[in-house]
MARROKE-99203 format. One line per 4 residues: number of its first residue (from 1); their letters; for each residue x, y, z of N, C-alpha, C, CB. Coordinates in pm, 1 decimal, m for minus. Glycine has a CB too. Example, Ala and Ser with C-alpha at 12.3 -4.5 7.8 and 13.67 -1.06 7.14 Angstrom:
MARROKE-99203
1) AS) 1319.0 m569.0 780.0 1230.0 m450.0 780.0 1320.0 m330.0 780.0 1130.8 m447.3 904.6  1285.0 m225.0 708.0 1367.0 m106.0 714.0 1290.0 3.0 787.0 1408.4 m59.8 572.5
END
This chain:
MARROKE-99203
1) MKRV) m5667.0 7362.3 6485.2 m5612.3 7408.8 6610.9 m5603.1 7561.7 6611.7 m5474.3 7346.2 6635.6  m5567.2 7619.1 6499.2 m5555.3 7764.5 6494.4 m5690.4 7831.3 6517.6 m5497.1 7808.7 6360.2  m5797.4 7772.1 6466.1 m5929.9 7831.5 6486.3 m5972.4 7819.0 6632.3 m6034.1 7764.4 6394.5  m5937.4 7708.6 6696.3 m5969.9 7690.6 6837.5 m5897.5 7796.9 6919.3 m5931.5 7548.0 6886.0
5) RENL) m5770.8 7822.6 6885.6 m5686.9 7918.8 6955.7 m5747.5 8059.1 6952.7 m5547.5 7921.0 6894.5  m5811.7 8096.2 6843.3 m5867.6 8230.7 6829.1 m5973.6 8261.8 6934.3 m5927.1 8247.1 6691.1  m6042.8 8161.1 6982.9 m6151.3 8182.3 7079.2 m6104.4 8174.3 7224.8 m6260.7 8080.3 7056.1  m5975.7 8153.4 7246.8 m5924.2 8135.8 7382.1 m5865.1 8265.0 7436.5 m5819.4 8025.8 7384.8
9) QGKD) m5849.3 8266.0 7569.5 m5788.3 8381.0 7636.2 m5695.3 8331.1 7746.7 m5897.5 8476.4 7694.6  m5601.6 8415.2 7785.6 m5515.9 8388.9 7900.9 m5433.7 8261.8 7889.0 m5598.9 8381.4 8023.7  m5436.7 8182.0 7997.8 m5356.2 8059.3 8004.6 m5394.0 7959.5 7895.1 m5372.1 7993.8 8141.5  m5521.5 7953.3 7860.6 m5565.4 7859.8 7757.2 m5504.8 7895.1 7621.8 m5718.3 7858.6 7747.7
13) KIAA) m5496.9 8023.7 7591.8 m5437.7 8067.5 7465.2 m5287.8 8038.3 7463.5 m5463.1 8218.3 7442.5  m5220.9 8059.5 7574.8 m5078.3 8029.1 7586.0 m5055.8 7878.9 7567.8 m5022.5 8076.5 7723.1  m5140.3 7797.4 7629.2 m5128.0 7652.0 7615.8 m5149.8 7608.5 7471.0 m5228.4 7580.9 7708.1  m5244.9 7669.7 7402.5 m5270.5 7636.5 7262.1 m5151.5 7675.9 7175.1 m5398.5 7706.5 7212.3
17) DFAL) m5092.4 7791.6 7202.1 m4972.5 7834.1 7128.3 m4858.7 7734.9 7148.4 m4928.3 7974.8 7173.0  m4840.4 7691.2 7272.7 m4735.1 7594.9 7304.4 m4758.5 7463.0 7230.9 m4728.1 7570.7 7456.2  m4883.5 7416.3 7231.6 m4916.8 7291.6 7162.6 m4889.8 7302.6 7013.0 m5063.4 7254.7 7186.8  m4924.8 7415.6 6953.5 m4897.3 7436.0 6810.9 m4747.7 7432.6 6781.3 m4956.2 7568.9 6764.2
21) KLIK) m4666.9 7495.5 6866.9 m4522.0 7493.5 6848.3 m4467.5 7351.8 6858.6 m4453.8 7583.6 6951.2  m4517.3 7274.8 6955.3 m4472.9 7135.7 6969.5 m4505.4 7054.3 6844.6 m4538.0 7071.1 7092.5  m4624.9 7072.8 6794.2 m4668.1 6998.4 6676.7 m4584.2 7035.5 6555.2 m4816.2 7024.0 6648.6  m4560.7 7164.0 6535.2 m4484.6 7209.2 6418.6 m4339.2 7163.3 6423.0 m4490.0 7360.4 6408.6
25) NSKE) m4281.0 7156.5 6542.8 m4140.1 7120.0 6556.3 m4116.3 6969.9 6563.2 m4083.3 7184.3 6678.4  m4220.7 6891.5 6577.1 m4206.1 6747.0 6587.0 m4200.2 6683.3 6448.9 m4321.0 6687.3 6667.8  m4105.8 6592.7 6432.1 m4095.5 6519.7 6306.2 m4182.5 6394.4 6307.9 m3949.9 6482.3 6278.2  m4232.2 6358.5 6425.2 m4310.2 6236.6 6438.9 m4461.1 6259.9 6437.1 m4272.3 6167.7 6565.4
29) IEIS) m4502.6 6384.7 6443.4 m4645.6 6416.8 6441.9 m4684.7 6459.5 6302.2 m4679.8 6528.1 6544.9  m4784.8 6394.0 6250.3 m4834.3 6426.1 6116.2 m4962.5 6507.4 6128.6 m4858.9 6296.6 6032.7  m4967.6 6618.4 6058.9 m5087.9 6701.2 6057.3 m5162.9 6672.5 5928.1 m5052.9 6853.7 6069.8  m5287.4 6632.5 5941.7 m5366.7 6606.2 5822.3 m5497.7 6683.4 5831.4 m5393.2 6454.2 5805.2
33) KEDI) m5547.4 6723.4 5716.9 m5674.0 6795.6 5712.4 m5783.5 6693.6 5681.9 m5671.2 6911.5 5604.9  m5875.4 6679.4 5774.3 m5984.6 6584.4 5759.5 m6116.6 6659.5 5753.2 m5985.4 6482.5 5875.3  m6202.9 6615.5 5666.7 m6336.1 6674.5 5659.3 m6428.8 6604.4 5757.7 m6392.5 6665.5 5515.6  m6517.2 6682.8 5815.4 m6617.7 6625.3 5904.3 m6734.3 6580.3 5818.7 m6663.8 6727.5 6013.8
37) KKGE) m6771.9 6456.1 5836.9 m6881.6 6400.4 5758.0 m7014.5 6456.3 5807.3 m6881.8 6246.0 5765.5  m7113.4 6453.1 5720.8 m7245.9 6505.4 5753.3 m7302.8 6431.0 5874.2 m7341.3 6492.7 5631.5  m7348.3 6506.4 5973.5 m7407.0 6448.2 6093.4 m7305.3 6401.6 6196.0 m7493.1 6334.2 6055.6  m7177.8 6425.1 6170.2 m7071.1 6380.0 6258.8 m7029.2 6494.9 6351.4 m6949.5 6328.2 6176.6
41) TIDD) m7006.6 6464.4 6478.1 m6958.2 6565.3 6571.2 m6805.6 6570.8 6564.9 m7006.6 6535.1 6715.8  m6747.5 6673.0 6625.5 m6601.8 6684.9 6632.5 m6543.9 6564.1 6705.6 m6560.3 6816.7 6703.5  m6607.3 6524.4 6814.9 m6559.9 6407.7 6889.3 m6561.8 6282.4 6802.0 m6645.7 6385.7 7014.8  m6668.8 6263.4 6724.9 m6677.4 6148.5 6634.3 m6562.8 6150.5 6533.6 m6812.7 6147.6 6560.8
45) ALLR) m6533.6 6267.8 6478.5 m6426.5 6281.2 6380.1 m6291.0 6250.9 6443.3 m6426.4 6422.3 6319.5  m6268.6 6300.6 6564.5 m6143.1 6272.6 6633.7 m6125.6 6122.9 6655.4 m6138.2 6346.4 6768.0  m6230.3 6056.8 6698.3 m6222.4 5912.4 6722.1 m6202.9 5834.8 6591.9 m6348.7 5863.5 6793.1  m6253.1 5888.1 6482.8 m6239.1 5821.6 6353.1 m6094.7 5826.6 6302.7 m6332.4 5886.1 6250.3
49) VADI) m6025.3 5937.8 6326.4 m5892.6 5955.6 6266.3 m5775.7 5938.1 6363.4 m5884.3 6091.1 6205.3  m5800.4 5938.1 6494.4 m5691.9 5939.8 6592.1 m5626.5 5803.6 6612.1 m5743.3 5989.7 6723.4  m5493.1 5806.5 6620.4 m5416.5 5690.1 6665.1 m5392.7 5701.0 6815.3 m5281.2 5678.8 6588.3  m5369.0 5824.1 6861.3 m5352.8 5858.6 7002.5 m5430.3 5987.8 7024.0 m5199.7 5874.0 7043.3
53) LCTN) m5499.0 5997.1 7136.3 m5580.9 6115.1 7163.3 m5532.3 6182.2 7291.2 m5731.1 6077.3 7174.9  m5521.4 6314.2 7289.6 m5485.0 6392.8 7408.1 m5604.5 6478.5 7445.9 m5357.8 6481.8 7382.0  m5665.5 6448.7 7558.8 m5783.2 6523.4 7602.1 m5807.1 6502.4 7750.6 m5907.1 6481.4 7521.6  m5874.4 6597.8 7812.5 m5919.7 6582.3 7950.2 m6070.7 6561.8 7957.5 m5879.6 6704.0 8032.7
57) DKKL) m6136.6 6559.0 7843.3 m6281.0 6538.5 7837.0 m6311.6 6394.0 7877.8 m6336.4 6569.5 7693.4  m6379.5 6375.7 7991.4 m6404.1 6241.5 8044.8 m6485.1 6153.1 7949.7 m6476.2 6251.9 8177.1  m6588.6 6209.5 7890.1 m6672.0 6129.9 7799.3 m6593.0 6087.4 7675.8 m6796.8 6209.5 7757.2  m6514.3 6179.4 7621.7 m6433.1 6148.4 7504.1 m6325.2 6045.9 7538.6 m6368.7 6276.6 7447.7
61) RKRA) m6263.6 6060.4 7657.0 m6163.8 5961.7 7700.5 m6224.6 5822.8 7710.0 m6104.1 6001.7 7835.9  m6344.6 5813.5 7766.2 m6411.4 5683.1 7781.3 m6443.4 5622.8 7644.5 m6541.3 5697.7 7864.8  m6494.9 5704.6 7552.9 m6526.3 5654.7 7418.3 m6400.9 5608.8 7346.0 m6597.1 5762.8 7336.0  m6291.5 5683.6 7363.3 m6165.7 5646.9 7298.5 m6114.1 5513.5 7351.9 m6060.4 5756.7 7319.7
65) REKG) m6118.0 5495.9 7481.3 m6069.7 5370.3 7541.3 m6156.0 5252.7 7497.9 m6068.5 5380.4 7695.1  m6286.7 5273.6 7483.0 m6375.3 5166.4 7435.8 m6337.8 5123.0 7294.4 m6522.2 5212.3 7439.7  m6283.6 5216.9 7214.5 m6241.3 5185.9 7077.5 m6095.9 5139.5 7071.6 m6260.0 5308.0 6988.1  m6029.2 5136.2 7188.1 m5890.6 5090.6 7191.5 m5789.3 5198.8 7155.9 m5874.0 4975.5 7098.5
69) IPVI) m5829.8 5324.9 7160.8 m5740.5 5436.6 7129.9 m5675.0 5482.7 7260.2 m5818.2 5554.6 7060.5  m5541.2 5483.0 7267.5 m5474.1 5533.1 7387.9 m5501.2 5682.0 7408.8 m5322.8 5508.2 7378.8  m5513.1 5721.6 7535.1 m5545.1 5860.0 7568.1 m5440.1 5916.3 7663.5 m5686.3 5870.2 7630.5  m5390.0 6035.0 7631.2 m5300.2 6108.5 7719.3 m5382.3 6222.3 7778.8 m5171.8 6162.0 7642.3
73) YLRQ) m5372.8 6238.6 7910.3 m5450.3 6343.7 7974.7 m5371.3 6407.0 8088.7 m5583.2 6288.0 8026.6  m5411.5 6526.4 8126.4 m5346.3 6601.6 8232.4 m5408.5 6563.7 8365.9 m5357.4 6754.0 8207.6  m5321.5 6532.5 8462.0 m5366.8 6492.8 8595.3 m5306.3 6588.0 8697.9 m5327.5 6344.7 8626.6  m5382.9 6634.7 8791.6 m5341.1 6726.0 8897.9 m5276.1 6853.9 8843.5 m5244.3 6655.3 8991.1
77) KKYL) m5317.8 6898.4 8726.9 m5274.2 7022.6 8662.4 m5126.0 7026.5 8625.9 m5304.6 7137.5 8751.7  m5052.0 6916.5 8646.2 m4910.3 6922.3 8610.5 m4849.9 6789.6 8567.2 m4833.4 6974.1 8725.4  m4924.4 6681.3 8568.8 m4872.5 6551.6 8528.2 m4949.2 6498.8 8408.5 m4879.5 6452.1 8643.9  m4876.5 6440.8 8315.2 m4942.3 6372.7 8203.2 m4955.4 6226.5 8240.0 m4862.7 6390.4 8068.8
81) DIDG) m5069.5 6170.5 8212.7 m5094.1 6029.1 8237.3 m5139.3 5965.7 8107.0 m5200.0 6008.2 8349.8  m5111.8 5838.7 8091.0 m5148.0 5766.4 7969.6 m5243.5 5654.2 8006.6 m5022.0 5710.5 7897.2  m5356.0 5651.2 7939.9 m5454.3 5545.5 7959.4 m5452.3 5459.1 7832.9 m5598.8 5604.4 7988.1  m5391.5 5341.9 7844.0 m5378.5 5254.9 7727.5 m5232.6 5234.4 7691.6 m5454.3 5312.8 7608.3
85) YIR) m5209.4 5160.4 7588.4 m5073.8 5125.2 7546.2 m5038.6 5199.8 7418.3 m5060.4 4972.5 7525.3  m4926.6 5271.4 7418.8 m4881.0 5343.5 7301.2 m4766.3 5267.7 7239.3 m4839.1 5487.5 7336.1  m4781.2 5234.6 7111.8 m4674.8 5157.3 7042.2 m4574.8 5247.3 6981.1 m4732.5 5067.3 6934.8
END
């Protein structure tokens, strides 16, 4: 996440900073370092390790739902919506 943040500007950088603070302050979110396997894309790696996925990428959301992974996404620039069941 920190490397992604370095390439951002403006509102996107502020949003990334906020997300990092939320993750660091949460006792329920586990941060793990995963290696990307040879020939694997970032999306493939996310789908391999995710229990819940937060993204607005339509293709990634569809792939996640096909695998039964719940997806949280931003709707109308201010609402979070959940696609799937979170236990």
